[in-house]
C-alpha positions, -999 to 999 in steps of 0.1 A, spaced: 13 -30 -169 -1 -63 -159 -31 -60 -139 -42 -78 -110 -71 -96 -123 -47 -111 -151 -26 -126 -121 -55 -139 -99 -75 -154 -127 -47 -176 -134 -40 -184 -99 -73 -192 -94 -74 -218 -123 -42 -233 -103 -19 -224 -134 21 -218 -121 17 -184 -150 -2 -171 -125 22 -174 -97 54 -167 -119 31 -135 -127 26 -126 -91 62 -132 -85 73 -110 -112 49 -80 -105 49 -82 -65 81 -98 -55 106 -66 -53 82 -43 -40 72 -65 -12 107 -72 -3 114 -34 -1 81 -33 24 95 -62 42 128 -46 47 113 -14 64 104 -40 91 136 -62 95 164 -39 81 181 -69 62 174 -70 26 187 -110 23 164 -116 52 134 -100 38 137 -116 2 140 -151 21 107 -143 39 84 -133 13 101 -163 -8 87 -187 20 53 -165 22 48 -170 -16 57 -207 -12 30 -212 14 6 -188 -5 11 -212 -39 13 -244 -19 -20 -238 6 -38 -225 -26 -46 -195 -3 -51 -178 -35 -84 -197 -39 -99 -178 -11 -95 -140 -24 -129 -126 -37 -117 -105 -61 -83 -89 -79 -84 -57 -53 -79 -82 -20 -49 -99 -37 -24 -70 -31 -40 -63 4 -34 -98 13 -1 -98 1 10 -70 18 -8 -80 52 9 -117 53 43 -99 47 37 -72 71 25 -101 98 54 -124 91 80 -94 98 65 -89 130 65 -125 138 99 -126 131 108 -96 149 91 -109 179 109 -142 180 140 -124 176 130 -105 203 139 -73 188 119 -37 189 92 -38 164 90 -6 145 62 25 147 44 14 117 32 48 111 70 62 112 78 38 85 97 53 54 80 32 29 108 23 4 80 7 -18 63 37 -23 97 56 -38 103 22 -58 66 21 -75 70 59 -80 99 52 -106 77 26 -121 46 46 -127 41 65 -162 28 100 -166 -7 89 -172 -9 74 -138 1 108 -123 -17 128 -142 -50 107 -133 -36 110 -95 -33 144 -95 -63 153 -108 -87 133 -83 -65 152 -57 -68 188 -75 -108 177 -75 -108 181 -39 -116 215 -21 -83 232 -9 -93 223 28 -100 184 20 -61 185 2 -50 202 34 -64 181 57 -54 148 40 -16 164 35 -17 169 72 -29 133 84 -19 110 58 15 126 44 30 146 77 16 120 95 1 145 121 -24 139 149 -62 151 141 -53 174 169 -20 186 156 -37 191 123 -68 209 132 -43 235 152 -19 240 122 -52 246 98 -71 265 122 -100 243 125 -114 223 150 -105 183 153 -141 176 143 -137 193 112 -107 175 106 -118 141 107 -150 150 85 -128 165 59 -105 133 60 -133 112 57 -152 129 30 -118 135 12 -106 99 13 -141 88 1 -142 111 -31 -108 96 -37 -118 65 -34 -148 72 -58 -125 87 -84 -96 59 -82 -119 28 -70 -115 12 -102 -76 16 -105 -69 5 -66 -33 11 -73 -40 49 -80 -47 55 -43 -12 40 -35 3 64 -61 -15 93 -47 4 91 -15 35 85 -33 30 118 -52 21 134 -19 55 125 -3 75 141 -30 
C-alpha cells in the first residue's frame, strides 16, 4: 500500500508520476464518495476527473502542507464540486449525515488484517463508556441528547466522553491517518 507521502513528494516536485499515483490510489474511492451526492456513477467519474485535472493544472498540490492534508483536501474538493453540481441542476442536496458512504465499504475490502487489528485495538483500549458514546453518536448518528437518553447519562457527559474518546483515538492512530477512517468502517459492520 502506497503512502500519501509517497504520492505527495513527487507531486510537489511537479512530476507526473505523483499525479499517476494519486489517480491510481484515490480515483475509485473518490468517485464512490461523489456518487453518494450525485447518484450517477458516470457523472461522478466525470466530475472527479475534471477536479483532478484542475488540481494538477493549477498546481494546487503545491499548497498542501503535508501528506495528511492531501486526503482531506481531495474529499473536500469533490464534496464541494458535487454540491455545486447539485445546486446548478437545482436538485435537492443530500443530508450529509445520512449518507451511506460507499467509499467506506470499498476501502474496507482493501484493508488488511493488520490495519483492522490496529484499529480494533485502539477502539478496545477505550473505556466501555467511551466506546458506547462513540458508537451512539458517530455510528448510529444519534444526537447528543438521544445518545444520553439511550445510555442513561447526561448530555454533557456524552460530549465529554466523545471528545476525550476521539482525542485518545487520534493520539493512538495519528501517524496513520487512514486508520482513523478504518475505525469507522469497522464500526459500521
